[in-house]
TORTI-671957 format. One record per residue: residue in one letter; x negated, y negated, z negated of N, C-alpha, C in turn; residue number from 1; chain. Coordinates in nm, 4 decimals, padded with zeros to 6 digits. Layout:
N
[r 'A',[X,Y,Z],[X,Y,Z],[X,Y,Z],NUM,'A']
...
//
This chain:
108
[r 'M',[-00.0848,00.1182,00.0000],[00.0000,00.0000,00.0000],[-00.0888,-00.1238,00.0000],1,'A']
[r 'K',[-00.0348,-00.2294,00.0622],[-00.1079,-00.3553,00.0729],[-00.0255,-00.4687,00.0135],2,'A']
[r 'S',[-00.0953,-00.5660,-00.0441],[-00.0296,-00.6822,-00.1024],[00.0031,-00.7847,00.0065],3,'A']
[r 'V',[00.1269,-00.8354,00.0031],[00.1664,-00.9406,00.0969],[00.1893,-01.0736,00.0269],4,'A']
[r 'A',[00.1952,-01.0733,-00.1067],[00.2153,-01.1981,-00.1791],[00.1804,-01.1802,-00.3259],5,'A']
[r 'S',[00.1207,-01.2846,-00.3828],[00.0971,-01.2926,-00.5267],[00.1666,-01.4195,-00.5745],6,'A']
[r 'L',[00.2716,-01.4010,-00.6532],[00.3558,-01.5126,-00.6961],[00.3976,-01.4923,-00.8404],7,'A']
[r 'D',[00.4718,-01.5891,-00.8941],[00.5233,-01.5703,-01.0292],[00.6234,-01.4538,-01.0277],8,'A']
[r 'P',[00.6454,-01.3892,-01.1420],[00.7302,-01.2693,-01.1457],[00.8700,-01.2888,-01.0872],9,'A']
[r 'G',[00.9351,-01.3999,-01.1163],[01.0701,-01.4220,-01.0652],[01.0737,-01.4355,-00.9141],10,'A']
[r 'T',[00.9768,-01.5070,-00.8593],[00.9714,-01.5250,-00.7145],[00.9363,-01.3943,-00.6454],11,'A']
[r 'C',[00.8508,-01.3142,-00.7068],[00.8190,-01.1825,-00.6502],[00.9435,-01.0951,-00.6424],12,'A']
[r 'A',[01.0249,-01.0988,-00.7458],[01.1477,-01.0193,-00.7457],[01.2422,-01.0649,-00.6348],13,'A']
[r 'T',[01.2525,-01.1960,-00.6156],[01.3366,-01.2505,-00.5083],[01.2845,-01.2070,-00.3726],14,'A']
[r 'L',[01.1535,-01.2201,-00.3526],[01.0933,-01.1820,-00.2247],[01.1114,-01.0326,-00.1987],15,'A']
[r 'A',[01.0929,-00.9508,-00.3007],[01.1102,-00.8060,-00.2845],[01.2528,-00.7740,-00.2416],16,'A']
[r 'S',[01.3499,-00.8417,-00.2999],[01.4895,-00.8202,-00.2631],[01.5134,-00.8581,-00.1168],17,'A']
[r 'L',[01.4560,-00.9701,-00.0741],[01.4713,-01.0132,00.0655],[01.4040,-00.9159,00.1617],18,'A']
[r 'L',[01.2873,-00.8647,00.1247],[01.2192,-00.7670,00.2100],[01.3022,-00.6399,00.2231],19,'A']
[r 'K',[01.3613,-00.5956,00.1136],[01.4451,-00.4750,00.1171],[01.5672,-00.4956,00.2061],20,'A']
[r 'E',[01.6222,-00.6181,00.2060],[01.7341,-00.6490,00.2965],[01.6914,-00.6366,00.4425],21,'A']
[r 'Q',[01.5627,-00.6583,00.4697],[01.5080,-00.6472,00.6053],[01.4624,-00.5041,00.6357],22,'A']
[r 'Q',[01.4975,-00.4113,00.5469],[01.4606,-00.2695,00.5614],[01.3084,-00.2496,00.5532],23,'A']
[r 'I',[01.2403,-00.3338,00.4757],[01.0966,-00.3199,00.4526],[01.0783,-00.2706,00.3091],24,'A']
[r 'A',[01.0349,-00.1462,00.2956],[01.0149,-00.0877,00.1625],[00.9008,-00.1610,00.0918],25,'A']
[r 'C',[00.9223,-00.1931,-00.0347],[00.8203,-00.2653,-00.1098],[00.8353,-00.2364,-00.2586],26,'A']
[r 'E',[00.7366,-00.2807,-00.3331],[00.7423,-00.2720,-00.4787],[00.6698,-00.3912,-00.5369],27,'A']
[r 'V',[00.7063,-00.4253,-00.6584],[00.6434,-00.5361,-00.7298],[00.5591,-00.4776,-00.8413],28,'A']
[r 'R',[00.4363,-00.5213,-00.8471],[00.3479,-00.4828,-00.9585],[00.3169,-00.6079,-01.0376],29,'A']
[r 'S',[00.3209,-00.5930,-01.1682],[00.2944,-00.7060,-01.2572],[00.1967,-00.6633,-01.3646],30,'A']
[r 'G',[00.1338,-00.7615,-01.4228],[00.0415,-00.7329,-01.5311],[-00.0014,-00.8611,-01.5991],31,'A']
[r 'T',[-00.0977,-00.8472,-01.6859],[-00.1542,-00.9607,-01.7575],[-00.3055,-00.9537,-01.7432],32,'A']
[r 'D',[-00.3659,-01.0655,-01.7046],[-00.5112,-01.0654,-01.6868],[-00.5821,-01.0820,-01.8215],33,'A']
[r 'E',[-00.7150,-01.0851,-01.8167],[-00.7934,-01.0909,-01.9403],[-00.7719,-01.2194,-02.0194],34,'A']
[r 'N',[-00.7173,-01.3239,-01.9545],[-00.6896,-01.4505,-02.0228],[-00.5464,-01.4583,-02.0751],35,'A']
[r 'G',[-00.4706,-01.3507,-02.0562],[-00.3334,-01.3476,-02.1037],[-00.2321,-01.4047,-02.0061],36,'A']
[r 'L',[-00.2748,-01.4359,-01.8841],[-00.1836,-01.4897,-01.7839],[-00.1141,-01.3773,-01.7091],37,'A']
[r 'E',[00.0163,-01.3931,-01.6896],[00.0928,-01.2933,-01.6146],[00.0665,-01.3090,-01.4662],38,'A']
[r 'W',[00.0658,-01.1970,-01.3958],[00.0534,-01.1991,-01.2503],[00.1502,-01.0973,-01.1932],39,'A']
[r 'S',[00.1908,-01.1209,-01.0700],[00.2781,-01.0277,-00.9987],[00.2411,-01.0318,-00.8518],40,'A']
[r 'E',[00.2578,-00.9185,-00.7864],[00.2337,-00.9135,-00.6429],[00.3346,-00.8194,-00.5784],41,'A']
[r 'V',[00.3638,-00.8470,-00.4517],[00.4549,-00.7640,-00.3740],[00.3705,-00.6773,-00.2820],42,'A']
[r 'L',[00.3927,-00.5463,-00.2895],[00.3180,-00.4509,-00.2075],[00.4116,-00.3831,-00.1085],43,'A']
[r 'V',[00.3588,-00.3577,00.0121],[00.4357,-00.2878,00.1154],[00.3518,-00.1731,00.1696],44,'A']
[r 'E',[00.4181,-00.0788,00.2338],[00.3482,00.0323,00.2989],[00.2589,-00.0228,00.4101],45,'A']
[r 'D',[00.1478,00.0437,00.4346],[00.0542,00.0004,00.5385],[00.1231,-00.0156,00.6741],46,'A']
[r 'A',[00.2136,00.0758,00.7069],[00.2806,00.0728,00.8372],[00.3716,-00.0488,00.8527],47,'A']
[r 'S',[00.4178,-00.1052,00.7427],[00.5089,-00.2206,00.7463],[00.4373,-00.3524,00.7203],48,'A']
[r 'Y',[00.3065,-00.3469,00.7027],[00.2315,-00.4650,00.6596],[00.2482,-00.5842,00.7539],49,'A']
[r 'D',[00.2288,-00.5642,00.8841],[00.2381,-00.6754,00.9794],[00.3785,-00.7359,00.9807],50,'A']
[r 'Q',[00.4799,-00.6503,00.9813],[00.6182,-00.6974,00.9808],[00.6463,-00.7755,00.8517],51,'A']
[r 'A',[00.5984,-00.7236,00.7397],[00.6197,-00.7903,00.6113],[00.5477,-00.9246,00.6071],52,'A']
[r 'C',[00.4259,-00.9304,00.6586],[00.3512,-01.0573,00.6611],[00.4248,-01.1618,00.7438],53,'A']
[r 'D',[00.4774,-01.1209,00.8585],[00.5539,-01.2138,00.9426],[00.6760,-01.2662,00.8673],54,'A']
[r 'F',[00.7459,-01.1770,00.7980],[00.8641,-01.2179,00.7227],[00.8260,-01.3131,00.6095],55,'A']
[r 'V',[00.7209,-01.2783,00.5335],[00.6786,-01.3617,00.4204],[00.6365,-01.4998,00.4693],56,'A']
[r 'E',[00.5655,-01.5051,00.5806],[00.5230,-01.6347,00.6347],[00.6444,-01.7197,00.6741],57,'A']
[r 'A',[00.7411,-01.6597,00.7414],[00.8617,-01.7328,00.7807],[00.9398,-01.7788,00.6570],58,'A']
[r 'W',[00.9491,-01.6918,00.5573],[01.0190,-01.7247,00.4327],[00.9500,-01.8412,00.3626],59,'A']
[r 'Q',[00.8178,-01.8371,00.3546],[00.7430,-01.9442,00.2883],[00.7578,-02.0760,00.3648],60,'A']
[r 'N',[00.7537,-02.0686,00.4977],[00.7726,-02.1901,00.5780],[00.9104,-02.2505,00.5535],61,'A']
[r 'Q',[01.0119,-02.1660,00.5415],[01.1474,-02.2144,00.5143],[01.1541,-02.2787,00.3764],62,'A']
[r 'K',[01.0918,-02.2159,00.2779],[01.0887,-02.2733,00.1430],[01.0173,-02.4077,00.1437],63,'A']
[r 'D',[00.9060,-02.4163,00.2167],[00.8317,-02.5421,00.2262],[00.9178,-02.6510,00.2894],64,'A']
[r 'L',[00.9902,-02.6142,00.3955],[01.0776,-02.7099,00.4630],[01.1868,-02.7590,00.3682],65,'A']
[r 'E',[01.2474,-02.6686,00.2943],[01.3513,-02.7067,00.1988],[01.2949,-02.7982,00.0903],66,'A']
[r 'N',[01.1759,-02.7667,00.0410],[01.1132,-02.8501,-00.0616],[01.0790,-02.9885,-00.0080],67,'A']
[r 'R',[01.0318,-02.9953,00.1153],[00.9985,-03.1251,00.1737],[01.1233,-03.2113,00.1891],68,'A']
[r 'R',[01.2347,-03.1500,00.2212],[01.3585,-03.2258,00.2375],[01.4068,-03.2827,00.1038],69,'A']
[r 'K',[01.3756,-03.2157,-00.0049],[01.4177,-03.2603,-00.1365],[01.3212,-03.3635,-00.1940],70,'A']
[r 'R',[01.1970,-03.3559,-00.1548],[01.0933,-03.4397,-00.2142],[01.0743,-03.5680,-00.1370],71,'A']
[r 'K',[01.0272,-03.6670,-00.2075],[00.9844,-03.7890,-00.1418],[00.8517,-03.8315,-00.2026],72,'A']
[r 'C',[00.7790,-03.9089,-00.1285],[00.6478,-03.9545,-00.1731],[00.6634,-04.0428,-00.2969],73,'A']
[r 'P',[00.5882,-04.0140,-00.4035],[00.5984,-04.0967,-00.5234],[00.5388,-04.2364,-00.5033],74,'A']
[r 'K',[00.4562,-04.2516,-00.4005],[00.3902,-04.3802,-00.3761],[00.4761,-04.4741,-00.2913],75,'A']
[r 'C',[00.5271,-04.4217,-00.1780],[00.6019,-04.5088,-00.0859],[00.7477,-04.4662,-00.0667],76,'A']
[r 'E',[00.7886,-04.3542,-00.1297],[00.9236,-04.3007,-00.1255],[00.9674,-04.2508,00.0124],77,'A']
[r 'S',[00.8736,-04.2222,00.0985],[00.9040,-04.1656,00.2292],[00.9400,-04.0184,00.2141],78,'A']
[r 'Y',[01.0268,-03.9709,00.3032],[01.0611,-03.8289,00.3083],[00.9792,-03.7568,00.4143],79,'A']
[r 'R',[00.8921,-03.8280,00.4832],[00.8109,-03.7694,00.5902],[00.6864,-03.7047,00.5280],80,'A']
[r 'L',[00.7015,-03.5792,00.4881],[00.5956,-03.5051,00.4205],[00.5586,-03.3826,00.5018],81,'A']
[r 'Q',[00.4318,-03.3425,00.4908],[00.3826,-03.2266,00.5655],[00.2911,-03.1451,00.4755],82,'A']
[r 'V',[00.3047,-03.0126,00.4809],[00.2182,-02.9250,00.4027],[00.0772,-02.9323,00.4588],83,'A']
[r 'V',[-00.0209,-02.9478,00.3707],[-00.1611,-02.9517,00.4100],[-00.2116,-02.8084,00.4221],84,'A']
[r 'Q',[-00.2599,-02.7728,00.5408],[-00.3164,-02.6402,00.5624],[-00.4663,-02.6495,00.5328],85,'A']
[r 'D',[-00.5073,-02.5991,00.4185],[-00.6471,-02.6062,00.3772],[-00.6851,-02.4761,00.3076],86,'A']
[r 'E',[-00.7910,-02.4144,00.3542],[-00.8355,-02.2856,00.3006],[-00.8639,-02.2930,00.1516],87,'A']
[r 'H',[-00.9226,-02.4023,00.1050],[-00.9566,-02.4150,-00.0363],[-00.8317,-02.4218,-00.1236],88,'A']
[r 'Y',[-00.7308,-02.4952,-00.0768],[-00.6044,-02.5006,-00.1518],[-00.5409,-02.3629,-00.1565],89,'A']
[r 'E',[-00.5405,-02.2938,-00.0430],[-00.4784,-02.1615,-00.0359],[-00.5489,-02.0625,-00.1267],90,'A']
[r 'Q',[-00.6826,-02.0655,-00.1279],[-00.7584,-01.9738,-00.2133],[-00.7304,-02.0003,-00.3609],91,'A']
[r 'A',[-00.7044,-02.1264,-00.3933],[-00.6750,-02.1624,-00.5321],[-00.5275,-02.1424,-00.5657],92,'A']
[r 'G',[-00.4479,-02.1009,-00.4665],[-00.3059,-02.0798,-00.4900],[-00.2267,-02.2090,-00.5013],93,'A']
[r 'L',[-00.2784,-02.3169,-00.4420],[-00.2128,-02.4468,-00.4492],[-00.1412,-02.4800,-00.3196],94,'A']
[r 'T',[-00.0294,-02.5469,-00.3321],[00.0377,-02.6039,-00.2167],[00.0306,-02.7551,-00.2339],95,'A']
[r 'V',[-00.0189,-02.8220,-00.1320],[-00.0331,-02.9670,-00.1354],[00.0355,-03.0226,-00.0115],96,'A']
[r 'I',[00.1107,-03.1305,-00.0311],[00.1734,-03.1960,00.0826],[00.1153,-03.3367,00.0989],97,'A']
[r 'R',[00.1196,-03.3855,00.2221],[00.0674,-03.5181,00.2534],[00.1816,-03.6036,00.3057],98,'A']
[r 'C',[00.1861,-03.7266,00.2596],[00.2827,-03.8226,00.3118],[00.2321,-03.8695,00.4473],99,'A']
[r 'L',[00.3170,-03.8592,00.5482],[00.2793,-03.8996,00.6830],[00.2803,-04.0510,00.6994],100,'A']
[r 'D',[00.3385,-04.1232,00.6035],[00.3427,-04.2689,00.6136],[00.2263,-04.3359,00.5422],101,'A']
[r 'C',[00.1990,-04.2966,00.4177],[00.0911,-04.3635,00.3435],[-00.0320,-04.2768,00.3213],102,'A']
[r 'G',[-00.0225,-04.1449,00.3521],[-00.1373,-04.0554,00.3396],[-00.1586,-03.9968,00.2013],103,'A']
[r 'A',[-00.0709,-04.0275,00.1064],[-00.0868,-03.9750,-00.0292],[-00.0807,-03.8220,-00.0294],104,'A']
[r 'L',[-00.1643,-03.7593,-00.1139],[-00.1619,-03.6153,-00.1323],[-00.0830,-03.5833,-00.2576],105,'A']
[r 'I',[00.0106,-03.4885,-00.2455],[00.1015,-03.4583,-00.3538],[00.0968,-03.3079,-00.3828],106,'A']
[r 'P',[00.0483,-03.2674,-00.5015],[00.0491,-03.1244,-00.5351],[00.1914,-03.0773,-00.5631],107,'A']
[r 'C',[00.2194,-02.9539,-00.5247],[00.3538,-02.8980,-00.5480],[00.3474,-02.7945,-00.6581],108,'A']
//
């Protein structure tokens, strides 16, 4: 089995339910790391990995779009926001958006 997402436990459960609706078998594994922080990940069968990745990416893009519609820039109050695609943010598990009007960076 391969991991397709590492998220908070509640979001993992939601994602697992959505994957099952798409007929993609999956399971959620959770635990606590050495610092006492909870972690969860969604795992899928190797044969379903590509299909699951495509679904997770589309789901995340939809969530990002919904969040952008709700959010506005704290600096200029614009609703024109875009997710910053940056390897360092992704590796750190951060989502950052940029205001297209004033350039402010906003962590999510």
